[in-house]
PAMAR-703165 format. One record per residue (C-alpha): x, y, z; residue number from 1. Coordinates in Angstrom, 2 decimals. Layout:
// PAMAR-703165
<east: X; north: Y; up: Z; k: NUM>;
...
//
This chain:
// PAMAR-703165
<east: 3.13; north: -64.83; up: -31.72; k: 1>;
<east: 3.79; north: -64.52; up: -28.02; k: 2>;
<east: 7.44; north: -65.47; up: -28.56; k: 3>;
<east: 7.73; north: -62.84; up: -31.32; k: 4>;
<east: 6.38; north: -60.13; up: -29.01; k: 5>;
<east: 8.80; north: -61.17; up: -26.28; k: 6>;
<east: 11.69; north: -61.06; up: -28.78; k: 7>;
<east: 10.68; north: -57.59; up: -30.00; k: 8>;
<east: 10.40; north: -56.33; up: -26.42; k: 9>;
<east: 13.85; north: -57.69; up: -25.62; k: 10>;
<east: 15.29; north: -56.07; up: -28.76; k: 11>;
<east: 13.71; north: -52.73; up: -27.85; k: 12>;
<east: 15.20; north: -52.96; up: -24.36; k: 13>;
<east: 18.65; north: -53.70; up: -25.75; k: 14>;
<east: 18.39; north: -50.88; up: -28.30; k: 15>;
<east: 17.22; north: -48.46; up: -25.61; k: 16>;
<east: 20.14; north: -49.39; up: -23.39; k: 17>;
<east: 22.59; north: -48.90; up: -26.24; k: 18>;
<east: 21.04; north: -45.53; up: -27.11; k: 19>;
<east: 21.25; north: -44.46; up: -23.46; k: 20>;
<east: 25.00; north: -44.96; up: -23.61; k: 21>;
<east: 25.27; north: -42.13; up: -26.15; k: 22>;
<east: 24.26; north: -38.51; up: -25.68; k: 23>;
<east: 24.16; north: -35.35; up: -27.77; k: 24>;
<east: 23.55; north: -31.94; up: -26.22; k: 25>;
<east: 22.50; north: -28.78; up: -28.02; k: 26>;
<east: 23.52; north: -25.68; up: -26.09; k: 27>;
<east: 23.99; north: -21.98; up: -26.60; k: 28>;
<east: 24.39; north: -18.51; up: -25.20; k: 29>;
<east: 22.72; north: -15.28; up: -26.30; k: 30>;
<east: 24.19; north: -11.97; up: -25.15; k: 31>;
<east: 22.85; north: -8.54; up: -26.13; k: 32>;
<east: 23.43; north: -5.07; up: -24.66; k: 33>;
<east: 22.99; north: -1.36; up: -25.29; k: 34>;
<east: 26.12; north: 0.72; up: -24.80; k: 35>;
<east: 28.74; north: 3.08; up: -26.14; k: 36>;
<east: 32.26; north: 2.67; up: -27.51; k: 37>;
<east: 34.44; north: 5.81; up: -27.47; k: 38>;
<east: 37.81; north: 6.27; up: -29.21; k: 39>;
<east: 39.52; north: 9.55; up: -28.25; k: 40>;
<east: 42.33; north: 9.07; up: -30.78; k: 41>;
<east: 39.93; north: 8.74; up: -33.72; k: 42>;
<east: 37.58; north: 11.22; up: -32.01; k: 43>;
<east: 34.60; north: 8.89; up: -32.46; k: 44>;
<east: 31.81; north: 7.74; up: -30.18; k: 45>;
<east: 29.24; north: 5.10; up: -31.12; k: 46>;
<east: 26.11; north: 4.17; up: -29.18; k: 47>;
<east: 24.45; north: 1.00; up: -30.41; k: 48>;
<east: 23.12; north: -2.48; up: -29.72; k: 49>;
<east: 26.01; north: -4.89; up: -29.13; k: 50>;
<east: 26.16; north: -8.67; up: -29.39; k: 51>;
<east: 28.48; north: -10.64; up: -27.13; k: 52>;
<east: 29.73; north: -7.85; up: -24.88; k: 53>;
<east: 29.90; north: -9.89; up: -21.68; k: 54>;
<east: 30.55; north: -13.20; up: -23.42; k: 55>;
<east: 30.41; north: -14.28; up: -27.05; k: 56>;
<east: 26.99; north: -15.42; up: -28.25; k: 57>;
<east: 27.21; north: -18.99; up: -29.54; k: 58>;
<east: 25.47; north: -22.18; up: -30.63; k: 59>;
<east: 27.01; north: -25.57; up: -30.05; k: 60>;
<east: 26.62; north: -29.33; up: -30.15; k: 61>;
<east: 28.55; north: -31.78; up: -28.01; k: 62>;
<east: 28.25; north: -35.46; up: -27.42; k: 63>;
<east: 29.77; north: -38.61; up: -26.07; k: 64>;
<east: 29.45; north: -42.34; up: -26.71; k: 65>;
<east: 30.34; north: -45.05; up: -24.23; k: 66>;
<east: 32.50; north: -47.56; up: -26.12; k: 67>;
<east: 32.89; north: -49.87; up: -23.13; k: 68>;
<east: 35.85; north: -50.63; up: -20.93; k: 69>;
<east: 36.04; north: -47.01; up: -19.76; k: 70>;
<east: 36.63; north: -45.72; up: -23.29; k: 71>;
<east: 34.50; north: -42.90; up: -24.72; k: 72>;
<east: 34.22; north: -41.13; up: -28.06; k: 73>;
<east: 33.61; north: -37.37; up: -27.78; k: 74>;
<east: 32.95; north: -34.43; up: -30.08; k: 75>;
<east: 32.13; north: -30.72; up: -29.98; k: 76>;
<east: 31.01; north: -28.20; up: -32.61; k: 77>;
<east: 30.60; north: -24.55; up: -31.57; k: 78>;
<east: 30.13; north: -21.38; up: -33.62; k: 79>;
<east: 29.77; north: -17.69; up: -32.79; k: 80>;
<east: 26.49; north: -15.84; up: -33.34; k: 81>;
<east: 25.62; north: -12.14; up: -33.56; k: 82>;
<east: 22.38; north: -11.47; up: -31.74; k: 83>;
<east: 21.97; north: -7.86; up: -32.90; k: 84>;
<east: 21.45; north: -8.73; up: -36.59; k: 85>;
<east: 20.90; north: -12.50; up: -36.53; k: 86>;
<east: 23.87; north: -13.32; up: -38.76; k: 87>;
<east: 26.29; north: -16.14; up: -38.13; k: 88>;
<east: 28.74; north: -16.08; up: -41.04; k: 89>;
<east: 27.07; north: -19.28; up: -42.25; k: 90>;
<east: 27.44; north: -20.64; up: -38.71; k: 91>;
<east: 31.05; north: -21.64; up: -39.09; k: 92>;
<east: 32.17; north: -23.72; up: -36.14; k: 93>;
<east: 34.97; north: -21.24; up: -35.43; k: 94>;
<east: 35.05; north: -21.70; up: -31.65; k: 95>;
<east: 35.34; north: -25.49; up: -31.53; k: 96>;
<east: 35.34; north: -28.32; up: -34.05; k: 97>;
<east: 36.90; north: -31.53; up: -32.81; k: 98>;
<east: 36.51; north: -35.27; up: -32.25; k: 99>;
<east: 38.44; north: -37.49; up: -29.87; k: 100>;
<east: 38.69; north: -40.33; up: -27.37; k: 101>;
<east: 38.95; north: -40.33; up: -23.58; k: 102>;
<east: 39.50; north: -42.93; up: -20.89; k: 103>;
<east: 41.80; north: -43.86; up: -18.05; k: 104>;
<east: 44.75; north: -42.67; up: -20.13; k: 105>;
<east: 43.39; north: -39.12; up: -20.37; k: 106>;
<east: 41.89; north: -37.48; up: -23.46; k: 107>;
<east: 42.96; north: -36.99; up: -27.08; k: 108>;
<east: 41.25; north: -34.45; up: -29.35; k: 109>;
<east: 41.81; north: -33.50; up: -32.98; k: 110>;
<east: 40.57; north: -30.43; up: -34.85; k: 111>;
<east: 39.95; north: -26.80; up: -33.84; k: 112>;
<east: 40.53; north: -26.67; up: -30.08; k: 113>;
<east: 41.66; north: -24.20; up: -27.42; k: 114>;
<east: 45.44; north: -24.56; up: -27.19; k: 115>;
<east: 46.97; north: -25.95; up: -24.00; k: 116>;
<east: 48.34; north: -22.44; up: -23.43; k: 117>;
<east: 44.93; north: -20.75; up: -23.51; k: 118>;
<east: 43.63; north: -22.90; up: -20.64; k: 119>;
<east: 46.18; north: -21.41; up: -18.23; k: 120>;
<east: 46.00; north: -17.91; up: -19.69; k: 121>;
<east: 42.26; north: -17.85; up: -19.01; k: 122>;
<east: 42.78; north: -18.58; up: -15.31; k: 123>;
<east: 44.04; north: -15.00; up: -14.94; k: 124>;
<east: 40.84; north: -13.48; up: -16.30; k: 125>;
<east: 38.62; north: -11.79; up: -13.74; k: 126>;
<east: 35.67; north: -14.00; up: -12.83; k: 127>;
<east: 32.44; north: -12.46; up: -14.10; k: 128>;
<east: 34.31; north: -10.55; up: -16.86; k: 129>;
<east: 35.81; north: -13.70; up: -18.40; k: 130>;
<east: 35.72; north: -13.92; up: -22.22; k: 131>;
<east: 34.41; north: -10.35; up: -22.10; k: 132>;
<east: 34.93; north: -7.19; up: -24.14; k: 133>;
<east: 35.42; north: -5.63; up: -20.70; k: 134>;
<east: 38.51; north: -7.67; up: -19.83; k: 135>;
<east: 41.21; north: -5.08; up: -19.06; k: 136>;
<east: 43.91; north: -7.02; up: -20.91; k: 137>;
<east: 41.98; north: -6.48; up: -24.18; k: 138>;
<east: 43.44; north: -2.96; up: -24.19; k: 139>;
<east: 46.57; north: -3.20; up: -22.02; k: 140>;
<east: 47.95; north: -6.23; up: -23.88; k: 141>;
<east: 47.26; north: -4.53; up: -27.22; k: 142>;
<east: 50.81; north: -3.18; up: -27.04; k: 143>;
<east: 51.43; north: -6.15; up: -29.35; k: 144>;
<east: 49.70; north: -4.30; up: -32.19; k: 145>;
<east: 51.39; north: -1.00; up: -31.34; k: 146>;
<east: 55.10; north: -1.79; up: -31.27; k: 147>;
<east: 55.19; north: -5.08; up: -29.41; k: 148>;
<east: 54.70; north: -8.83; up: -29.87; k: 149>;
<east: 51.43; north: -9.95; up: -31.46; k: 150>;
<east: 48.88; north: -11.74; up: -29.28; k: 151>;
<east: 49.10; north: -15.53; up: -29.08; k: 152>;
<east: 46.95; north: -17.80; up: -31.24; k: 153>;
<east: 44.29; north: -19.09; up: -28.85; k: 154>;
<east: 42.48; north: -21.63; up: -31.06; k: 155>;
<east: 44.87; north: -23.09; up: -33.64; k: 156>;
<east: 43.40; north: -25.11; up: -36.47; k: 157>;
<east: 44.72; north: -28.53; up: -37.55; k: 158>;
<east: 45.53; north: -29.35; up: -33.94; k: 159>;
<east: 46.13; north: -32.52; up: -31.95; k: 160>;
<east: 45.85; north: -32.21; up: -28.18; k: 161>;
<east: 46.44; north: -34.62; up: -25.29; k: 162>;
<east: 45.45; north: -34.05; up: -21.65; k: 163>;
<east: 46.48; north: -36.32; up: -18.79; k: 164>;
<east: 44.17; north: -37.51; up: -16.03; k: 165>;
<east: 44.46; north: -35.69; up: -12.69; k: 166>;
<east: 47.04; north: -37.06; up: -10.26; k: 167>;
<east: 46.48; north: -35.63; up: -6.79; k: 168>;
<east: 45.25; north: -32.37; up: -8.28; k: 169>;
<east: 48.04; north: -32.15; up: -10.87; k: 170>;
<east: 47.41; north: -32.47; up: -14.61; k: 171>;
<east: 49.17; north: -31.58; up: -17.85; k: 172>;
<east: 48.29; north: -30.92; up: -21.46; k: 173>;
<east: 50.17; north: -30.65; up: -24.73; k: 174>;
<east: 48.94; north: -29.48; up: -28.13; k: 175>;
<east: 50.49; north: -29.39; up: -31.59; k: 176>;
<east: 49.05; north: -27.56; up: -34.61; k: 177>;
<east: 50.22; north: -28.40; up: -38.12; k: 178>;
<east: 50.90; north: -25.72; up: -40.73; k: 179>;
<east: 49.49; north: -27.27; up: -43.89; k: 180>;
<east: 51.05; north: -24.72; up: -46.28; k: 181>;
<east: 53.23; north: -26.52; up: -48.84; k: 182>;
<east: 56.95; north: -25.91; up: -48.32; k: 183>;
<east: 56.42; north: -23.98; up: -45.07; k: 184>;
<east: 56.78; north: -25.14; up: -41.47; k: 185>;
<east: 55.05; north: -22.66; up: -39.16; k: 186>;
<east: 53.88; north: -25.25; up: -36.66; k: 187>;
<east: 52.60; north: -24.33; up: -33.20; k: 188>;
<east: 53.43; north: -26.19; up: -29.99; k: 189>;
<east: 52.03; north: -25.61; up: -26.49; k: 190>;
<east: 52.02; north: -27.35; up: -23.12; k: 191>;
<east: 50.70; north: -26.66; up: -19.64; k: 192>;
<east: 51.00; north: -27.83; up: -16.06; k: 193>;
<east: 48.00; north: -27.26; up: -13.79; k: 194>;
<east: 47.13; north: -27.76; up: -10.13; k: 195>;
<east: 43.56; north: -27.80; up: -8.82; k: 196>;
<east: 42.74; north: -28.39; up: -5.16; k: 197>;
<east: 39.79; north: -27.05; up: -3.23; k: 198>;
<east: 39.32; north: -23.39; up: -4.14; k: 199>;
<east: 42.75; north: -23.02; up: -5.80; k: 200>;
<east: 43.30; north: -23.28; up: -9.56; k: 201>;
<east: 46.82; north: -22.42; up: -10.78; k: 202>;
<east: 49.14; north: -23.27; up: -13.63; k: 203>;
<east: 52.00; north: -22.55; up: -16.00; k: 204>;
<east: 51.97; north: -22.74; up: -19.79; k: 205>;
<east: 54.31; north: -22.23; up: -22.74; k: 206>;
<east: 53.52; north: -21.76; up: -26.43; k: 207>;
<east: 55.83; north: -21.42; up: -29.42; k: 208>;
<east: 55.06; north: -20.72; up: -33.07; k: 209>;
<east: 57.94; north: -21.13; up: -35.50; k: 210>;
<east: 58.32; north: -19.42; up: -38.87; k: 211>;
<east: 60.59; north: -21.35; up: -41.21; k: 212>;
<east: 60.75; north: -18.58; up: -43.83; k: 213>;
<east: 61.08; north: -15.57; up: -41.47; k: 214>;
<east: 62.83; north: -16.50; up: -38.20; k: 215>;
<east: 62.34; north: -12.91; up: -36.93; k: 216>;
<east: 58.63; north: -13.74; up: -36.79; k: 217>;
<east: 59.11; north: -16.68; up: -34.41; k: 218>;
<east: 56.81; north: -16.22; up: -31.39; k: 219>;
<east: 57.30; north: -17.54; up: -27.85; k: 220>;
<east: 54.95; north: -17.07; up: -24.90; k: 221>;
<east: 54.95; north: -18.14; up: -21.25; k: 222>;
<east: 52.30; north: -17.45; up: -18.62; k: 223>;
<east: 51.65; north: -18.09; up: -14.94; k: 224>;
<east: 48.05; north: -17.70; up: -13.76; k: 225>;
<east: 46.05; north: -18.47; up: -10.65; k: 226>;
<east: 42.60; north: -18.03; up: -9.18; k: 227>;
<east: 41.35; north: -18.57; up: -5.63; k: 228>;
<east: 37.85; north: -18.47; up: -4.20; k: 229>;
<east: 37.89; north: -17.32; up: -0.56; k: 230>;
<east: 34.12; north: -17.56; up: -0.30; k: 231>;
<east: 33.56; north: -13.90; up: 0.55; k: 232>;
<east: 35.49; north: -12.90; up: -2.59; k: 233>;
<east: 37.47; north: -14.35; up: -5.49; k: 234>;
<east: 40.93; north: -13.26; up: -6.65; k: 235>;
<east: 42.72; north: -13.92; up: -9.95; k: 236>;
<east: 46.13; north: -12.96; up: -11.30; k: 237>;
<east: 48.36; north: -13.49; up: -14.29; k: 238>;
<east: 51.87; north: -12.74; up: -15.57; k: 239>;
<east: 52.73; north: -13.22; up: -19.25; k: 240>;
<east: 56.01; north: -12.89; up: -21.11; k: 241>;
<east: 56.11; north: -12.80; up: -24.91; k: 242>;
<east: 58.95; north: -12.38; up: -27.38; k: 243>;
<east: 59.75; north: -12.74; up: -31.06; k: 244>;
<east: 62.85; north: -13.43; up: -33.12; k: 245>;
<east: 63.41; north: -9.73; up: -33.87; k: 246>;
<east: 64.29; north: -8.75; up: -30.29; k: 247>;
<east: 60.85; north: -7.61; up: -29.12; k: 248>;
<east: 59.86; north: -8.57; up: -25.57; k: 249>;
<east: 56.56; north: -7.98; up: -23.77; k: 250>;
<east: 55.94; north: -8.18; up: -20.04; k: 251>;
<east: 52.28; north: -8.12; up: -19.05; k: 252>;
<east: 50.29; north: -8.69; up: -15.89; k: 253>;
<east: 46.65; north: -8.58; up: -14.85; k: 254>;
<east: 44.76; north: -9.08; up: -11.61; k: 255>;
<east: 41.22; north: -8.71; up: -10.38; k: 256>;
<east: 38.63; north: -9.46; up: -7.74; k: 257>;
<east: 34.97; north: -10.43; up: -7.58; k: 258>;
<east: 32.71; north: -10.00; up: -4.56; k: 259>;
<east: 29.31; north: -11.78; up: -4.42; k: 260>;
<east: 26.31; north: -10.10; up: -2.78; k: 261>;
<east: 23.45; north: -12.58; up: -2.91; k: 262>;
<east: 22.41; north: -12.75; up: -6.57; k: 263>;
<east: 24.86; north: -9.96; up: -7.44; k: 264>;
<east: 28.52; north: -10.40; up: -8.45; k: 265>;
<east: 30.64; north: -7.23; up: -8.57; k: 266>;
<east: 34.04; north: -7.41; up: -10.31; k: 267>;
<east: 37.01; north: -5.13; up: -10.97; k: 268>;
<east: 40.19; north: -5.76; up: -12.94; k: 269>;
<east: 43.44; north: -4.03; up: -13.89; k: 270>;
<east: 46.00; north: -4.92; up: -16.56; k: 271>;
<east: 49.36; north: -3.47; up: -17.61; k: 272>;
<east: 51.71; north: -4.27; up: -20.49; k: 273>;
<east: 55.09; north: -2.99; up: -21.66; k: 274>;
<east: 57.03; north: -3.84; up: -24.83; k: 275>;
<east: 60.76; north: -3.39; up: -25.33; k: 276>;
<east: 62.87; north: -3.62; up: -28.48; k: 277>;
<east: 66.50; north: -4.43; up: -27.67; k: 278>;
<east: 66.04; north: -2.95; up: -24.19; k: 279>;
<east: 64.27; north: 0.28; up: -25.19; k: 280>;
<east: 60.56; north: 0.77; up: -24.46; k: 281>;
<east: 58.54; north: 0.56; up: -27.68; k: 282>;
<east: 55.01; north: 0.60; up: -26.19; k: 283>;
<east: 53.14; north: 0.43; up: -22.90; k: 284>;
<east: 49.49; north: 0.22; up: -21.97; k: 285>;
<east: 47.15; north: -0.04; up: -19.01; k: 286>;
<east: 43.42; north: -0.51; up: -18.50; k: 287>;
<east: 40.82; north: -0.75; up: -15.75; k: 288>;
<east: 37.45; north: -2.48; up: -15.86; k: 289>;
<east: 34.48; north: -2.64; up: -13.53; k: 290>;
<east: 31.27; north: -4.60; up: -13.85; k: 291>;
<east: 28.46; north: -6.42; up: -12.15; k: 292>;
<east: 25.92; north: -9.13; up: -12.92; k: 293>;
<east: 22.59; north: -10.03; up: -11.38; k: 294>;
<east: 21.46; north: -13.66; up: -11.60; k: 295>;
<east: 17.74; north: -13.74; up: -12.37; k: 296>;
<east: 18.01; north: -17.54; up: -12.58; k: 297>;
<east: 20.68; north: -20.17; up: -13.18; k: 298>;
<east: 20.60; north: -19.38; up: -16.90; k: 299>;
<east: 19.78; north: -15.67; up: -17.15; k: 300>;
<east: 21.87; north: -12.70; up: -16.01; k: 301>;
<east: 21.55; north: -8.95; up: -16.26; k: 302>;
<east: 24.83; north: -7.03; up: -16.43; k: 303>;
<east: 26.44; north: -3.60; up: -16.55; k: 304>;
<east: 30.13; north: -2.95; up: -17.18; k: 305>;
<east: 32.68; north: -0.21; up: -17.90; k: 306>;
<east: 36.20; north: -0.34; up: -19.39; k: 307>;
<east: 38.79; north: 2.39; up: -19.93; k: 308>;
<east: 42.42; north: 2.23; up: -21.03; k: 309>;
<east: 45.17; north: 3.56; up: -23.26; k: 310>;
<east: 48.37; north: 2.53; up: -25.04; k: 311>;
<east: 51.43; north: 4.75; up: -25.67; k: 312>;
<east: 54.21; north: 4.22; up: -28.20; k: 313>;
<east: 57.92; north: 4.47; up: -27.41; k: 314>;
<east: 57.83; north: 8.27; up: -27.76; k: 315>;
<east: 55.09; north: 8.55; up: -25.14; k: 316>;
<east: 52.37; north: 9.42; up: -27.66; k: 317>;
<east: 48.99; north: 7.81; up: -27.11; k: 318>;
<east: 48.02; north: 5.52; up: -29.98; k: 319>;
<east: 44.98; north: 4.02; up: -28.22; k: 320>;
<east: 42.62; north: 5.77; up: -25.81; k: 321>;
<east: 39.33; north: 3.91; up: -25.48; k: 322>;
<east: 36.38; north: 3.55; up: -23.16; k: 323>;
<east: 33.25; north: 1.41; up: -23.31; k: 324>;
<east: 30.14; north: 0.87; up: -21.24; k: 325>;
<east: 27.09; north: -1.34; up: -21.70; k: 326>;
<east: 23.97; north: -2.66; up: -19.99; k: 327>;
<east: 22.62; north: -6.00; up: -21.18; k: 328>;
<east: 21.25; north: -9.48; up: -20.66; k: 329>;
<east: 22.78; north: -12.93; up: -21.17; k: 330>;
<east: 20.80; north: -16.16; up: -21.44; k: 331>;
<east: 22.16; north: -19.71; up: -21.58; k: 332>;
<east: 20.27; north: -22.69; up: -22.93; k: 333>;
//
């Protein structure tokens, strides 16, 4: 009997150790605000309760398993939520859905993932307004829908991605997304080069999406972005070039700054974009944003923000003239 108890205790210890080598985390973010969205072109103004104004509300699961020898299995599932009405579109994992392996060789992931291009593009977003409806480029870069090149695909489906380890601060990533439509080859390829050292984070990325049936719809993007934390303030900047097979070319840039004051972070950003078709201006846009957050704790922030901007077509006529403001709260768990 005593031997049996000892054996059971040993088994429990072994099982506990094995279980400790695996972990699954449930996490999320809830963002709600009261504000107004005004469109001077449509002559409309709406005041309402918003969900995900500062950052998208979400629910996610992520985990890792130690396979031994420095090898790990990893996964992530993340879907967007709408706090104002409680819906979730069936909680589709539309923000992340992937599984992969990592180790001394780097990391491989397969599924729905941020493209290698998006990582570098995001470096140019103003800290504190990142992933926000108040990011100035949301309006200024919209020249793509008003006579310019369409925005890049940020989270391609059916994707395989590889990221190298860091070598003296340098790292690289490459991603490839399959088009699974029969008889069509509209695959997407992206790569990036990144350097991180101290307070500097900078990089270059390129993304290309081919269209085998309509070459004029081929899309090519390149971006250079950087962010630096000086302690007393943070700066970020970005330049993006986009073009398609029909002769459209976009040149876009954005920059911003954030200044911390104790628990407060105050941010401002500006973005500008211009599209040309065979050398002639087809659209141009600009936008300015301003916002601040107050950290009530590590997980809860109050915020207020304002955004204004417009887009003109090639004839100089405004096709977009929008402004938005909101006051809200964001909680992470």
